[in-house]
C-alpha positions as CSV (number, residue, x, y, z in Angstrom):
1,X,-31.6,-57.8,29.3
2,X,-27.9,-58.1,28.2
3,X,-28.9,-57.9,24.6
4,X,-30.9,-54.8,25.3
5,X,-28.0,-53.1,27.0
6,X,-25.6,-54.1,24.3
7,X,-28.0,-52.8,21.6
8,X,-28.4,-49.6,23.5
9,X,-24.6,-49.1,23.9
10,X,-24.1,-49.6,20.1
11,X,-26.9,-47.2,19.3
12,X,-25.4,-44.5,21.6
13,X,-21.9,-45.0,20.1
14,X,-23.3,-44.6,16.6
15,X,-25.2,-41.4,17.6
16,X,-22.0,-39.9,19.1
17,X,-20.0,-40.8,16.0
18,X,-22.6,-39.2,13.7
19,X,-22.6,-36.0,15.8
20,X,-18.8,-35.8,15.7
21,X,-18.9,-36.2,11.9
22,X,-21.4,-33.4,11.5
23,X,-19.3,-31.1,13.6
24,X,-16.1,-31.7,11.6
25,X,-15.7,-28.9,9.0
26,X,-15.5,-30.1,5.5
27,X,-13.0,-28.7,3.0
28,X,-15.8,-27.0,1.1
29,X,-17.2,-25.3,4.2
30,X,-14.0,-23.9,5.4
31,X,-14.2,-20.1,5.5
32,X,-11.9,-18.3,3.0
33,X,-8.8,-16.7,4.6
34,X,-9.3,-13.0,5.2
35,X,-7.4,-10.8,2.7
36,X,-4.4,-9.1,4.4
37,X,-5.1,-5.5,5.2
38,X,-2.4,-3.1,3.7
39,X,-2.2,-0.2,6.1
40,X,0.1,2.8,6.2
41,X,2.0,1.1,9.0
42,X,2.5,-2.0,6.9
43,X,3.8,0.2,4.0
44,X,6.1,2.1,6.3
45,X,7.6,-1.1,7.6
46,X,8.0,-2.4,4.1
47,X,9.8,0.8,3.1
48,X,12.2,0.4,6.0
49,X,12.9,-3.2,5.1
50,X,13.5,-2.2,1.5
51,X,15.9,0.5,2.6
52,X,17.8,-2.0,4.8
53,X,18.0,-4.5,2.0
54,X,19.2,-1.9,-0.4
55,X,22.0,-0.9,1.9
56,X,23.1,-4.5,2.4
57,X,23.1,-5.1,-1.4
58,X,25.1,-1.9,-2.0
59,X,27.7,-3.1,0.6
60,X,27.8,-6.5,-1.1
61,X,28.5,-4.8,-4.5
62,X,25.2,-5.8,-6.0
63,X,24.4,-2.2,-7.3
64,X,21.6,-3.2,-9.7
65,X,19.8,-5.0,-6.8
66,X,20.5,-2.1,-4.5
67,X,18.9,0.3,-7.0
68,X,15.8,-1.9,-7.2
69,X,15.3,-2.1,-3.4
70,X,16.2,1.5,-2.7
71,X,13.7,2.7,-5.3
72,X,11.0,0.5,-3.8
73,X,11.7,2.0,-0.4
74,X,10.9,5.4,-1.8
75,X,7.7,4.4,-3.7
76,X,5.1,5.5,-1.1
77,X,6.9,8.4,0.4
78,X,6.6,7.0,3.9
79,X,10.3,7.2,4.9
80,X,11.4,10.1,7.1
81,X,13.2,12.9,5.2
82,X,16.5,11.8,6.6
83,X,16.0,8.2,5.5
84,X,14.8,9.4,2.1
85,X,18.0,11.4,1.7
86,X,20.0,8.3,2.8
87,X,18.2,6.2,0.1
88,X,18.9,8.9,-2.5
89,X,22.6,9.0,-1.5
90,X,23.0,5.2,-1.9
91,X,21.2,5.4,-5.2
92,X,23.6,8.1,-6.3
93,X,26.6,6.0,-5.3
94,X,25.2,3.0,-7.2
95,X,24.5,5.0,-10.3
96,X,28.0,6.7,-10.3
97,X,29.8,3.4,-9.8
98,X,27.7,1.9,-12.6
99,X,28.7,4.8,-15.0
100,X,25.3,6.5,-14.9
101,X,26.5,10.0,-14.1
102,X,23.4,11.9,-14.9
103,X,21.2,9.6,-12.8
104,X,23.8,9.9,-10.0
105,X,23.6,13.7,-10.3
106,X,19.8,13.6,-10.2
107,X,19.7,11.5,-7.0
108,X,22.2,13.9,-5.2
109,X,20.0,16.8,-6.2
110,X,16.8,15.1,-4.9
111,X,18.6,14.3,-1.6
112,X,19.4,18.0,-1.1
113,X,15.9,19.1,-2.0
114,X,14.3,16.5,0.4
115,X,16.7,17.1,3.3
116,X,18.4,20.6,3.3
117,X,20.9,19.4,5.9
118,X,22.1,16.5,3.6
119,X,25.9,16.2,3.3
120,X,28.4,13.5,2.7
121,X,31.0,12.6,5.3
122,X,34.6,13.8,4.5
123,X,35.5,10.2,3.4
124,X,32.5,10.0,1.1
125,X,33.1,13.5,-0.2
126,X,36.7,12.6,-1.2
127,X,35.6,9.5,-3.2
128,X,37.1,9.8,-6.7
129,X,34.0,8.5,-8.5
130,X,31.1,10.4,-7.0
131,X,32.9,13.1,-5.0
132,X,33.3,15.5,-8.0
133,X,29.6,15.0,-9.0
134,X,28.4,15.6,-5.5
135,X,30.4,18.8,-5.2
136,X,29.2,20.1,-8.6
137,X,25.6,19.5,-7.7
138,X,26.0,21.3,-4.3
139,X,27.7,24.3,-5.9
140,X,25.0,24.5,-8.6
141,X,22.2,24.5,-5.9
142,X,24.0,27.2,-3.9
143,X,24.2,29.3,-7.0
144,X,20.5,28.8,-7.8
145,X,19.5,29.7,-4.2
146,X,21.6,32.9,-4.2
147,X,20.1,33.9,-7.6
148,X,16.5,33.3,-6.3
149,X,17.2,35.6,-3.3
150,X,18.4,38.4,-5.5
151,X,15.5,38.0,-7.9
152,X,12.6,40.3,-7.1
153,X,9.6,38.4,-5.8
154,X,6.3,38.7,-7.7
155,X,3.4,38.8,-5.1
156,X,0.9,36.0,-5.5
157,X,-2.8,36.7,-6.0
158,X,-5.1,36.1,-3.1
159,X,-6.3,32.7,-4.5
160,X,-2.8,31.5,-5.3
161,X,-1.5,32.6,-1.8
162,X,-4.3,30.6,-0.2
163,X,-3.3,27.6,-2.3
164,X,0.3,28.0,-1.2
165,X,-0.7,28.4,2.5
166,X,-3.0,25.4,2.2
167,X,-0.2,23.1,0.9
168,X,2.0,24.2,3.8
169,X,-0.7,23.3,6.3
170,X,-1.2,20.0,4.5
171,X,2.5,19.1,4.6
172,X,2.4,19.9,8.4
173,X,-0.4,17.4,8.9
174,X,-2.9,20.2,9.8
175,X,-5.7,18.9,7.5
176,X,-8.6,21.0,8.8
177,X,-6.9,24.4,8.3
178,X,-5.5,23.0,5.0
179,X,-9.1,22.1,3.9
180,X,-10.4,25.6,4.6
181,X,-7.5,27.3,2.7
182,X,-7.7,25.0,-0.3
183,X,-11.5,25.4,-0.5
184,X,-11.1,29.1,-0.1
185,X,-8.6,29.2,-3.0
186,X,-11.0,27.5,-5.3
187,X,-13.9,29.8,-4.3
188,X,-11.6,32.8,-4.7
189,X,-10.9,31.7,-8.3
190,X,-7.5,30.2,-9.2
191,X,-6.6,31.3,-12.7
192,X,-4.5,28.4,-13.8
193,X,-6.1,25.0,-14.4
194,X,-3.1,23.2,-13.1
195,X,-3.5,25.1,-9.8
196,X,-7.2,24.3,-9.7
197,X,-6.5,20.6,-10.2
198,X,-3.8,20.7,-7.5
199,X,-6.1,22.4,-5.0
200,X,-8.9,19.8,-5.7
201,X,-6.4,16.9,-5.3
202,X,-5.1,18.0,-2.0
203,X,-8.6,18.9,-0.8
204,X,-9.6,15.3,-1.6
205,X,-6.6,14.1,0.3
206,X,-7.7,16.1,3.3
207,X,-11.2,14.7,3.2
208,X,-10.0,11.1,2.9
209,X,-7.5,11.5,5.8
210,X,-10.5,12.7,7.9
211,X,-12.5,9.6,6.8
212,X,-14.9,11.7,4.8
213,X,-14.8,9.4,1.8
214,X,-17.9,10.7,0.1
215,X,-16.5,14.2,0.0
216,X,-13.2,12.8,-1.0
217,X,-14.6,10.9,-4.0
218,X,-16.8,13.9,-5.1
219,X,-13.7,16.1,-5.1
220,X,-11.7,13.6,-7.2
221,X,-14.5,13.5,-9.7
222,X,-14.6,17.3,-10.0
223,X,-10.9,17.3,-11.1
224,X,-11.8,15.7,-14.4
225,X,-14.0,18.6,-15.4
226,X,-10.8,20.7,-15.2
227,X,-8.3,18.1,-16.5
228,X,-9.8,15.1,-18.3
229,X,-6.3,13.5,-18.4
230,X,-5.7,13.9,-14.6
231,X,-4.0,11.0,-12.7
232,X,-2.1,10.5,-9.5
233,X,1.5,9.5,-9.4
234,X,2.2,5.9,-8.5
235,X,3.2,6.8,-5.0
236,X,0.1,8.9,-4.5
237,X,-2.3,6.3,-6.0
238,X,-1.0,3.6,-3.7
239,X,-1.7,5.6,-0.5
240,X,-4.0,3.3,1.7
241,X,-6.2,6.3,2.8
242,X,-7.6,7.0,-0.7
243,X,-6.4,4.3,-3.2
244,X,-9.8,2.6,-3.5
245,X,-11.7,5.9,-3.3
246,X,-9.6,7.5,-6.1
247,X,-9.9,4.4,-8.3
248,X,-13.7,4.4,-8.1
249,X,-13.9,8.2,-8.7
250,X,-11.6,7.9,-11.7
251,X,-13.7,5.2,-13.2
252,X,-16.9,7.1,-12.7
253,X,-15.4,10.3,-14.1
254,X,-14.0,8.7,-17.2
255,X,-17.3,6.9,-17.8
256,X,-19.2,10.2,-17.5
257,X,-16.8,11.9,-20.0
258,X,-17.3,9.1,-22.5
259,X,-21.1,9.4,-22.2
260,X,-20.8,13.1,-22.7
261,X,-18.7,12.7,-25.8
262,X,-21.1,10.2,-27.2
263,X,-24.1,12.5,-26.7
264,X,-22.3,15.4,-28.3
265,X,-21.3,13.3,-31.3
266,X,-24.9,12.0,-31.6
267,X,-26.3,15.5,-31.4
268,X,-23.8,16.7,-34.0
269,X,-24.7,13.9,-36.4
270,X,-28.5,14.6,-36.0
271,X,-28.2,18.3,-36.6
272,X,-29.5,19.4,-40.0
273,X,-26.9,20.4,-42.5
274,X,-26.7,24.2,-43.1
275,X,-28.8,25.4,-46.0
276,X,-26.7,26.2,-49.1
277,X,-26.8,29.8,-50.2
278,X,-27.9,30.1,-53.8
279,X,-25.4,31.7,-56.1
280,X,-26.3,34.7,-58.2
281,X,-26.8,34.0,-61.9
């Protein structure tokens, strides 16, 4: 009886050990870690971190490092206009201190264009290195604006006005009204191909931002019928709402263009040569 109980205990222990081994995950069966999702919030936080890092590097006198971080903070256009102007200001300071006056001038101008209320503090304005550059850019912009006011305005055509109004609505985040105006501009007939491509691009953006990815992709593909060399800027292409949709649309459109060119070349090669006209004796 004792032997039977001992045998039974050993058998039970072996079964429990076997079950435990079967439940332990092996290295091969471990699920692959999920790929991190890059969202707009992630990109916005990254932009803020790059801006903060750039400011610290500037304060520490590492101007090349500051330029790199500040430029990265502006890549996706997700900073507020005031923060964009601050990044541009520090970029201008870094370029001026490093002897790159034209780049300094360009950054000051961009800061004014992005944020109309942009201005240096009295202490910054009086700096001997970038102060004169800043004041010259400000004076030039004031002169340009005054000249634009005096210049007679040429009224836009109906299609062009709809495009302009659509872009205003898009910038305001009103994507449904923007969609109607941009689509209307295309139907009305935009004369310039660059305007047609622009209307289609922002129409695609509107679709993607409303999660209408099929319409978004179709609109991107249409652009290549107007401009075979079309592409988004790096900041636009990296937007999380349409980066994958645009990449797929671009690949499909370029593939279709190559097939079309190949067919045309084949048809041209197969066409009979024009008959020669006999010369008079």
